[in-house]
NUBA-969104 format. One record per atom (N, C-alpha, C): residue in three letters; x, y, z. Coordinates in pm, whole numbers, plus 50000, padded with zeros to 5 digits. Layout:
<sites>
ALA|X|Y|Z;
...
</sites>
This chain:
<sites>
MET|50824|50892|47753;
MET|50794|50830|47892;
MET|50644|50782|47884;
ALA|50621|50674|47941;
ALA|50479|50619|47964;
ALA|50405|50706|48079;
PRO|50286|50723|48050;
PRO|50219|50811|48160;
PRO|50210|50727|48291;
LEU|50209|50793|48407;
LEU|50202|50719|48534;
LEU|50055|50678|48556;
ARG|50043|50558|48595;
ARG|49918|50489|48608;
ARG|49888|50482|48766;
ASN|49764|50510|48814;
ASN|49705|50488|48943;
ASN|49561|50458|48926;
THR|49533|50336|48983;
THR|49391|50265|48961;
THR|49288|50368|49004;
LEU|49302|50436|49119;
LEU|49197|50516|49172;
LEU|49172|50635|49070;
ILE|49264|50692|49022;
ILE|49248|50794|48920;
ILE|49188|50737|48781;
ASP|49235|50619|48753;
ASP|49178|50544|48622;
ASP|49046|50521|48637;
LEU|48985|50485|48756;
LEU|48846|50458|48763;
LEU|48756|50566|48768;
LEU|48803|50690|48767;
LEU|48718|50807|48755;
LEU|48664|50833|48613;
PRO|48557|50895|48605;
PRO|48512|50935|48466;
PRO|48641|51015|48402;
ARG|48642|50999|48265;
ARG|48757|51035|48186;
ARG|48803|51186|48215;
GLU|48696|51283|48216;
GLU|48715|51421|48245;
GLU|48767|51445|48390;
GLU|48693|51374|48486;
GLU|48731|51398|48617;
GLU|48881|51344|48636;
GLY|48914|51232|48592;
GLY|49053|51199|48599;
GLY|49167|51283|48535;
ARG|49126|51335|48432;
ARG|49218|51436|48370;
ARG|49228|51559|48449;
LEU|49116|51606|48500;
LEU|49139|51730|48593;
LEU|49214|51714|48721;
LEU|49185|51590|48789;
LEU|49265|51568|48902;
LEU|49419|51551|48865;
GLU|49444|51477|48759;
GLU|49585|51454|48717;
GLU|49651|51603|48691;
SER|49570|51700|48641;
SER|49625|51830|48606;
SER|49667|51900|48731;
MET|49614|51875|48838;
MET|49657|51939|48961;
MET|49759|51851|49037;
CYS|49808|51763|48977;
CYS|49914|51675|49036;
CYS|50053|51688|48968;
ARG|50159|51664|49035;
ARG|50281|51666|48974;
ARG|50367|51549|49014;
PRO|50424|51473|48902;
PRO|50497|51354|48924;
PRO|50615|51380|49016;
VAL|50642|51303|49123;
VAL|50754|51293|49216;
VAL|50795|51155|49208;
GLU|50942|51158|49260;
GLU|51013|51031|49274;
GLU|51014|51015|49424;
LEU|50955|50913|49487;
LEU|50967|50879|49626;
LEU|51074|50794|49660;
GLU|51157|50824|49775;
GLU|51262|50742|49812;
GLU|51236|50643|49932;
LEU|51304|50541|49916;
LEU|51288|50441|50025;
LEU|51318|50503|50174;
GLY|51226|50485|50254;
GLY|51228|50539|50395;
GLY|51168|50691|50400;
GLU|51131|50749|50298;
GLU|51084|50884|50290;
GLU|50954|50895|50374;
LEU|50943|50995|50463;
LEU|50812|51018|50557;
LEU|50726|51102|50457;
LEU|50609|51053|50448;
LEU|50501|51136|50361;
LEU|50402|51193|50449;
GLN|50363|51134|50559;
GLN|50296|51199|50647;
GLN|50323|51141|50811;
GLN|50307|51221|50899;
GLN|50326|51193|51027;
GLN|50190|51198|51116;
SER|50159|51102|51192;
SER|50046|51078|51260;
SER|50022|51209|51346;
ASP|49893|51252|51366;
ASP|49870|51368|51438;
ASP|49936|51499|51403;
ALA|49972|51499|51284;
ALA|50026|51634|51222;
ALA|49949|51672|51092;
PRO|49946|51793|51065;
PRO|49857|51841|50957;
PRO|49902|51764|50819;
THR|49828|51738|50737;
THR|49840|51683|50592;
THR|49859|51790|50509;
ARG|49965|51796|50431;
ARG|50015|51904|50338;
ARG|50000|51853|50191;
HIS|50012|51726|50178;
HIS|49985|51674|50033;
HIS|49923|51543|50049;
VAL|49870|51520|49928;
VAL|49808|51378|49890;
VAL|49910|51295|49795;
TYR|49920|51171|49794;
TYR|49995|51105|49705;
TYR|49915|50998|49643;
PHE|49938|50983|49501;
PHE|49872|50864|49427;
PHE|49995|50788|49360;
PRO|50040|50666|49454;
PRO|50136|50591|49410;
PRO|50128|50532|49267;
ALA|50240|50533|49182;
ALA|50215|50487|49042;
ALA|50346|50408|49022;
GLY|50395|50330|49137;
GLY|50519|50249|49117;
GLY|50580|50243|49257;
ALA|50547|50334|49331;
ALA|50614|50322|49477;
ALA|50513|50255|49566;
LEU|50557|50217|49665;
LEU|50473|50141|49776;
LEU|50492|50207|49921;
VAL|50374|50237|49981;
VAL|50387|50315|50111;
VAL|50331|50227|50220;
SER|50387|50229|50333;
SER|50338|50140|50441;
SER|50275|50257|50539;
LEU|50167|50204|50605;
LEU|50089|50291|50697;
LEU|50112|50234|50844;
PHE|50165|50312|50929;
PHE|50194|50265|51067;
PHE|50107|50351|51172;
ALA|50067|50288|51281;
ALA|50007|50348|51390;
ALA|50121|50398|51474;
ASP|50097|50504|51552;
ASP|50185|50571|51641;
ASP|50213|50476|51760;
CYS|50335|50421|51772;
CYS|50377|50343|51885;
CYS|50464|50421|51992;
GLN|50483|50541|51978;
GLN|50557|50616|52080;
GLN|50703|50566|52051;
HIS|50776|50514|52143;
HIS|50903|50483|52131;
HIS|50933|50334|52090;
ASP|50827|50252|52081;
ASP|50839|50117|52038;
ASP|50832|50103|51888;
PRO|50905|49990|51825;
PRO|50887|49974|51676;
PRO|50740|49966|51642;
CYS|50698|50041|51537;
CYS|50562|50039|51484;
CYS|50529|49927|51404;
VAL|50412|49869|51418;
VAL|50369|49750|51331;
VAL|50294|49805|51227;
GLU|50302|49759|51100;
GLU|50242|49802|50980;
GLU|50091|49767|50994;
VAL|50015|49866|50969;
VAL|49857|49823|50981;
VAL|49791|49823|50839;
ALA|49864|49877|50730;
ALA|49796|49885|50600;
ALA|49913|49929|50506;
MET|49906|49898|50370;
MET|49983|49938|50271;
MET|49908|49999|50139;
VAL|49979|50096|50078;
VAL|49912|50154|49972;
VAL|50000|50149|49849;
GLY|49957|50100|49723;
GLY|50028|50104|49620;
GLY|49958|50171|49506;
HIS|49968|50119|49379;
HIS|49908|50198|49273;
HIS|49743|50190|49278;
GLU|49690|50118|49373;
GLU|49551|50107|49367;
GLU|49484|50211|49453;
GLY|49560|50287|49517;
GLY|49495|50373|49621;
GLY|49568|50522|49631;
MET|49564|50576|49743;
MET|49632|50703|49781;
MET|49670|50718|49916;
VAL|49752|50807|49954;
VAL|49791|50858|50087;
VAL|49735|50984|50106;
GLY|49663|50997|50220;
GLY|49596|51130|50252;
GLY|49447|51119|50233;
VAL|49392|51009|50250;
VAL|49254|50991|50233;
VAL|49168|51059|50340;
GLN|49227|51083|50457;
GLN|49160|51154|50561;
GLN|49109|51288|50512;
LEU|49170|51343|50423;
LEU|49113|51487|50374;
LEU|48969|51484|50311;
ALA|48953|51369|50255;
ALA|48813|51358|50203;
ALA|48711|51313|50316;
LEU|48762|51299|50426;
LEU|48659|51265|50542;
LEU|48642|51377|50643;
GLY|48684|51497|50594;
GLY|48676|51614|50671;
GLY|48783|51651|50771;
THR|48898|51571|50773;
THR|48997|51604|50865;
THR|49123|51621|50800;
ALA|49211|51727|50857;
ALA|49342|51744|50789;
ALA|49444|51678|50868;
ILE|49418|51624|50987;
ILE|49515|51570|51069;
ILE|49522|51422|51046;
ALA|49654|51390|51015;
ALA|49681|51245|50963;
ALA|49665|51132|51079;
PRO|49578|51040|51073;
PRO|49562|50946|51167;
PRO|49676|50843|51175;
LEU|49754|50818|51069;
LEU|49869|50728|51061;
LEU|49990|50793|51007;
THR|50106|50713|51032;
THR|50232|50759|50968;
THR|50251|50695|50847;
ALA|50293|50753|50732;
ALA|50307|50693|50622;
ALA|50452|50715|50575;
ILE|50526|50595|50552;
ILE|50654|50581|50525;
ILE|50671|50499|50374;
VAL|50758|50545|50300;
VAL|50782|50479|50159;
VAL|50862|50352|50194;
GLN|50790|50235|50138;
GLN|50866|50102|50155;
GLN|50929|50054|50037;
GLU|50874|50109|49916;
GLU|50949|50076|49807;
GLU|50959|50209|49722;
GLY|51070|50247|49698;
GLY|51085|50382|49619;
GLY|51028|50362|49473;
GLY|50983|50475|49426;
GLY|50920|50479|49289;
GLY|50847|50607|49274;
THR|50762|50620|49167;
THR|50691|50731|49119;
THR|50560|50748|49193;
ALA|50504|50860|49191;
ALA|50383|50907|49249;
ALA|50335|51018|49182;
LEU|50202|51053|49200;
LEU|50149|51180|49162;
LEU|50113|51258|49301;
ARG|50161|51379|49316;
ARG|50138|51441|49433;
ARG|50050|51578|49407;
ALA|49966|51599|49495;
ALA|49887|51721|49484;
ALA|49870|51790|49633;
ASP|49849|51916|49628;
ASP|49850|51995|49746;
ASP|49725|51971|49816;
ALA|49726|51968|49947;
ALA|49612|51921|50025;
ALA|49483|51994|49999;
GLU|49506|52134|49982;
GLU|49396|52229|49972;
GLU|49334|52215|49830;
ASP|49422|52197|49734;
ASP|49364|52169|49599;
ASP|49283|52044|49592;
PHE|49326|51936|49644;
PHE|49259|51809|49666;
PHE|49131|51818|49739;
GLU|49127|51892|49860;
GLU|49006|51907|49924;
GLU|48895|51985|49836;
ALA|48941|52087|49769;
ALA|48851|52166|49682;
ALA|48791|52083|49568;
GLU|48878|51980|49511;
GLU|48834|51893|49411;
GLU|48727|51790|49454;
VAL|48747|51740|49578;
VAL|48650|51647|49644;
VAL|48530|51713|49662;
ASP|48516|51842|49698;
ASP|48403|51899|49718;
ASP|48325|51941|49601;
ARG|48401|51940|49484;
ARG|48335|51975|49357;
ARG|48297|51846|49294;
SER|48355|51736|49314;
SER|48338|51594|49241;
SER|48275|51494|49321;
PRO|48156|51474|49302;
PRO|48091|51342|49374;
PRO|48153|51221|49335;
ALA|48209|51206|49206;
ALA|48281|51085|49171;
ALA|48405|51064|49244;
LEU|48482|51175|49251;
LEU|48592|51157|49345;
LEU|48575|51120|49482;
GLN|48474|51186|49539;
GLN|48426|51159|49680;
GLN|48396|51018|49698;
ALA|48319|50965|49597;
ALA|48280|50826|49603;
ALA|48392|50732|49605;
ALA|48491|50773|49496;
ALA|48604|50673|49487;
ALA|48694|50683|49619;
VAL|48711|50785|49673;
VAL|48795|50794|49785;
VAL|48731|50734|49919;
ASN|48600|50734|49921;
ASN|48515|50670|50036;
ASN|48531|50515|50012;
ARG|48539|50461|49885;
ARG|48567|50313|49880;
ARG|48704|50287|49927;
ILE|48811|50375|49888;
ILE|48941|50355|49932;
ILE|48959|50366|50083;
ALA|48893|50452|50134;
ALA|48882|50446|50294;
ALA|48823|50329|50345;
HIS|48730|50284|50291;
HIS|48650|50150|50341;
HIS|48739|50042|50330;
VAL|48816|50027|50214;
VAL|48912|49918|50186;
VAL|49039|49927|50290;
THR|49080|50058|50321;
THR|49179|50069|50409;
THR|49144|50026|50559;
LEU|49030|50075|50592;
LEU|48990|50028|50725;
LEU|48977|49867|50738;
ARG|48923|49814|50631;
ARG|48906|49674|50639;
ARG|49051|49596|50638;
GLN|49143|49660|50561;
GLN|49283|49609|50562;
GLN|49344|49619|50709;
MET|49323|49734|50769;
MET|49369|49739|50904;
MET|49304|49648|50995;
ALA|49176|49621|50992;
ALA|49123|49531|51089;
ALA|49186|49387|51050;
ALA|49185|49365|50924;
ALA|49250|49218|50901;
ALA|49381|49212|50938;
SER|49471|49304|50945;
SER|49598|49305|50972;
SER|49612|49290|51129;
THR|49524|49347|51199;
THR|49512|49343|51345;
THR|49487|49191|51375;
ALA|49382|49134|51314;
ALA|49343|49002|51348;
ALA|49452|48901|51322;
CYS|49505|48922|51190;
CYS|49603|48825|51156;
CYS|49738|48835|51238;
LEU|49770|48942|51304;
LEU|49888|48963|51398;
LEU|49865|48865|51520;
HIS|49732|48862|51560;
HIS|49702|48786|51682;
HIS|49669|48640|51662;
GLN|49617|48603|51537;
GLN|49571|48470|51517;
GLN|49657|48374|51430;
HIS|49743|48421|51354;
HIS|49817|48341|51270;
HIS|49959|48341|51295;
GLN|50025|48233|51255;
GLN|50165|48208|51270;
GLN|50254|48290|51170;
LEU|50369|48297|51203;
LEU|50456|48392|51136;
LEU|50476|48374|50998;
ALA|50495|48243|50949;
ALA|50513|48209|50810;
ALA|50401|48241|50725;
PRO|50273|48210|50764;
PRO|50159|48251|50674;
PRO|50148|48412|50652;
ARG|50178|48469|50772;
ARG|50170|48621|50773;
ARG|50278|48684|50674;
LEU|50401|48616|50686;
LEU|50497|48661|50590;
LEU|50476|48637|50443;
ALA|50408|48516|50407;
ALA|50376|48490|50270;
ALA|50267|48591|50250;
ARG|50165|48629|50318;
ARG|50073|48722|50287;
ARG|50123|48858|50265;
TRP|50224|48909|50342;
TRP|50283|49041|50321;
TRP|50361|49039|50189;
LEU|50443|48940|50170;
LEU|50511|48931|50035;
LEU|50408|48935|49908;
LEU|50301|48867|49911;
LEU|50200|48868|49805;
LEU|50154|49006|49796;
MET|50110|49063|49904;
MET|50040|49195|49896;
MET|50134|49313|49853;
THR|50263|49294|49894;
THR|50361|49389|49839;
THR|50390|49374|49695;
GLN|50400|49257|49658;
GLN|50413|49233|49507;
GLN|50303|49274|49420;
ASP|50173|49258|49474;
ASP|50054|49303|49409;
ASP|50059|49456|49392;
ARG|50106|49528|49489;
ARG|50095|49675|49484;
ARG|50226|49736|49418;
ALA|50336|49662|49412;
ALA|50464|49729|49377;
ALA|50502|49666|49237;
GLY|50438|49560|49191;
GLY|50470|49483|49062;
GLY|50571|49369|49105;
PRO|50601|49297|48983;
PRO|50680|49165|49004;
PRO|50827|49186|49030;
ARG|50881|49315|49065;
ARG|51023|49333|49075;
ARG|51054|49282|49206;
SER|51179|49269|49244;
SER|51229|49236|49369;
SER|51194|49327|49473;
ILE|51170|49285|49608;
ILE|51147|49366|49705;
ILE|51267|49394|49783;
HIS|51291|49523|49816;
HIS|51419|49551|49884;
HIS|51373|49572|50038;
VAL|51409|49497|50121;
VAL|51366|49494|50270;
VAL|51462|49434|50362;
THR|51492|49483|50478;
THR|51585|49431|50555;
THR|51499|49329|50650;
GLN|51563|49241|50724;
GLN|51504|49130|50806;
GLN|51461|49241|50933;
GLN|51527|49324|50973;
GLN|51473|49407|51098;
GLN|51354|49484|51056;
PHE|51346|49537|50937;
PHE|51225|49606|50896;
PHE|51105|49526|50887;
LEU|51123|49406|50842;
LEU|51023|49307|50826;
LEU|50977|49268|50963;
ALA|51069|49245|51062;
ALA|51036|49211|51201;
ALA|50957|49318|51261;
ASP|50997|49442|51234;
ASP|50921|49556|51302;
ASP|50775|49556|51231;
MET|50759|49543|51107;
MET|50640|49557|51050;
MET|50536|49435|51092;
LEU|50593|49324|51104;
LEU|50516|49206|51135;
LEU|50494|49180|51285;
GLY|50568|49270|51372;
GLY|50564|49271|51524;
GLY|50617|49145|51573;
VAL|50733|49096|51530;
VAL|50811|48978|51575;
VAL|50963|49015|51592;
ARG|51019|48907|51646;
ARG|51167|48926|51662;
ARG|51251|48902|51529;
ARG|51349|48952|51505;
ARG|51422|48934|51386;
ARG|51467|48791|51358;
VAL|51498|48714|51477;
VAL|51528|48564|51465;
VAL|51414|48495|51391;
GLY|51295|48538|51423;
GLY|51181|48467|51352;
GLY|51167|48483|51209;
ILE|51194|48614|51172;
ILE|51197|48639|51032;
ILE|51312|48550|50953;
THR|51423|48560|51015;
THR|51537|48485|50966;
THR|51485|48335|50934;
ALA|51432|48257|51040;
ALA|51394|48119|51018;
ALA|51284|48117|50920;
ALA|51196|48207|50917;
ALA|51074|48185|50814;
ALA|51120|48201|50676;
ALA|51206|48298|50661;
ALA|51271|48335|50519;
ALA|51352|48219|50476;
LYS|51441|48160|50563;
LYS|51515|48051|50523;
LYS|51443|47924|50484;
GLU|51339|47902|50552;
GLU|51235|47789|50516;
GLU|51164|47821|50386;
MET|51141|47927|50353;
MET|51081|47967|50244;
MET|51173|47951|50117;
GLN|51299|47989|50142;
GLN|51405|47981|50044;
GLN|51440|47826|50023;
ARG|51451|47753|50127;
ARG|51471|47622|50102;
ARG|51358|47549|50030;
SER|51225|47587|50051;
SER|51129|47529|49977;
SER|51099|47588|49822;
GLY|51200|47693|49785;
GLY|51189|47733|49658;
GLY|51089|47829|49634;
LEU|51030|47888|49745;
LEU|50935|48006|49720;
LEU|50983|48135|49685;
ILE|51104|48174|49749;
ILE|51162|48301|49739;
ILE|51320|48280|49730;
ASP|51389|48389|49679;
ASP|51520|48403|49704;
ASP|51540|48525|49780;
TYR|51629|48508|49876;
TYR|51647|48630|49988;
TYR|51802|48645|49994;
SER|51864|48758|49952;
SER|51995|48768|49969;
SER|52027|48925|49979;
ARG|52091|48965|50082;
ARG|52141|49102|50111;
ARG|52027|49200|50089;
GLY|51916|49176|50169;
GLY|51810|49264|50172;
GLY|51715|49283|50051;
THR|51727|49181|49973;
THR|51646|49172|49850;
THR|51560|49040|49839;
VAL|51436|49049|49829;
VAL|51357|48937|49822;
VAL|51302|48920|49686;
THR|51315|48815|49621;
THR|51265|48791|49493;
THR|51154|48666|49494;
VAL|51040|48693|49469;
VAL|50935|48578|49467;
VAL|50950|48489|49357;
LEU|50972|48356|49376;
LEU|51003|48262|49269;
LEU|50867|48173|49248;
ASP|50791|48161|49335;
ASP|50668|48077|49326;
ASP|50549|48138|49394;
ARG|50477|48220|49322;
ARG|50352|48294|49383;
ARG|50256|48177|49423;
ASP|50231|48085|49340;
ASP|50117|47983|49382;
ASP|50168|47917|49518;
GLY|50297|47887|49523;
GLY|50338|47821|49655;
GLY|50322|47928|49775;
LEU|50349|48053|49750;
LEU|50324|48140|49844;
LEU|50184|48143|49897;
ARG|50088|48146|49791;
ARG|49954|48159|49822;
ARG|49911|48022|49900;
THR|49962|47918|49871;
THR|49931|47793|49954;
THR|49987|47808|50100;
VAL|50094|47874|50124;
VAL|50143|47904|50244;
VAL|50073|48008|50330;
SER|50020|48102|50259;
SER|49965|48234|50315;
SER|49843|48197|50392;
CYS|49809|48284|50490;
CYS|49674|48269|50564;
CYS|49573|48303|50472;
ASN|49421|48284|50512;
ASN|49336|48312|50442;
ASN|49298|48475|50436;
CYS|49378|48553|50512;
CYS|49366|48708|50512;
CYS|49400|48760|50366;
TYR|49500|48678|50298;
TYR|49526|48714|50172;
TYR|49410|48706|50076;
LYS|49349|48605|50079;
LYS|49235|48581|49994;
LYS|49126|48685|50011;
THR|49102|48716|50149;
THR|49004|48827|50186;
THR|49050|48953|50129;
ASP|49184|48976|50135;
ASP|49222|49106|50089;
ASP|49185|49123|49929;
ARG|49209|49008|49864;
ARG|49190|49021|49718;
ARG|49035|49031|49685;
LEU|48953|48950|49752;
LEU|48816|48980|49743;
LEU|48753|49104|49764;
LEU|48816|49177|49870;
LEU|48770|49303|49914;
LEU|48783|49390|49790;
TYR|48919|49392|49743;
TYR|48951|49493|49623;
TYR|48863|49446|49500;
ALA|48848|49330|49484;
ALA|48772|49294|49361;
ALA|48607|49329|49371;
THR|48562|49347|49500;
THR|48419|49394|49514;
THR|48426|49551|49509;
LEU|48512|49612|49569;
LEU|48507|49758|49573;
LEU|48577|49821|49464;
LEU|48684|49775|49412;
LEU|48775|49855|49333;
LEU|48813|49747|49222;
HIS|48944|49737|49208;
HIS|48991|49619|49125;
HIS|49103|49564|49204;
PRO|49137|49434|49195;
PRO|49258|49379|49274;
PRO|49386|49468|49237;
PRO|49465|49491|49340;
PRO|49569|49569|49326;
PRO|49691|49521|49226;
GLY|49678|49392|49195;
GLY|49763|49319|49091;
GLY|49725|49339|48965;
THR|49601|49407|48924;
THR|49552|49426|48812;
THR|49588|49555|48751;
CYS|49548|49583|48622;
CYS|49575|49721|48569;
CYS|49455|49763|48496;
VAL|49401|49890|48528;
VAL|49286|49938|48469;
VAL|49339|50058|48393;
VAL|49315|50072|48257;
VAL|49342|50194|48192;
VAL|49221|50263|48131;
ARG|49216|50382|48171;
ARG|49093|50468|48125;
ARG|49113|50497|47977;
ARG|49020|50472|47908;
ARG|49026|50512|47745;
ARG|49018|50658|47746;
ARG|49117|50708|47646;
ARG|49122|50855|47622;
ARG|49094|50869|47475;
ARG|49040|50980|47448;
ARG|49005|51024|47300;
ARG|49125|51089|47251;
</sites>
C-alpha cells in the first residue's frame, strides 16, 4: 500500500515528520462524518490524505454556509496549536477517504516540543483565516456561477481529479443559495461542456473553462497557498533515507 501523504506533514523536517506520523493512525473517513463540533472539546486532529473536510460556522437551526475546506494540504484541529481545545467551527467530511488521526493531547505535546510543527500549523491557521475571509466576501459580492466554479476547482484541488459526490441541496446549503439556483447554474455549466452532473456526481471536464468562469477569489486562494505553503493541487514528497 502506498504511504498516506499530507502536505503539512511532508513540509516538516524529515525526523519531525516521522515523529508526527508515528503518533497518528490511518483512518477511513466517511461522507457526512462529524469530526468536530463547534464549541465542543477537541478530541482528535486529522491530517487528510485523500478525504476532504468542510468547515462550517454554527448557524443554530439554519443551514450552515461553508466557510473553509481542508484537504491533503492541511489539518482539522488547528485550534489546539493556538492554545484552545474548544473547536471554533464544525467539521464534516465532504468527500470520504483516508486521513491520519492523532489524539489531541499527543498533538499538543508535540507542538510544544517542536518549533517546526508550531510554525507549520501557524501557517495553516493563517491560510484558513484568509480562506474564511475570502469566502465571506465571495458570498456577498459575486454571482452564483463564478462561486460554484470556484468551489468545484477548490474541491478538486484538495480531493484530486476524481468525481465529486455532492447533492444539489448540499451545494445550495454550502453556498448559501436556493437549490433552484444550483440547478440552473449546474445545467448551464453542463451545456457549456465544463462539467458532467448526474445523480449527485460532478465530473469536471474542462478545468481551464471553469477557471475562466470562476471569480478572482480562486486565483487569490492559489496565490495564498503558493506563498505560505504549496498549492493544494500539487504534491510535496519528503525525501527519506
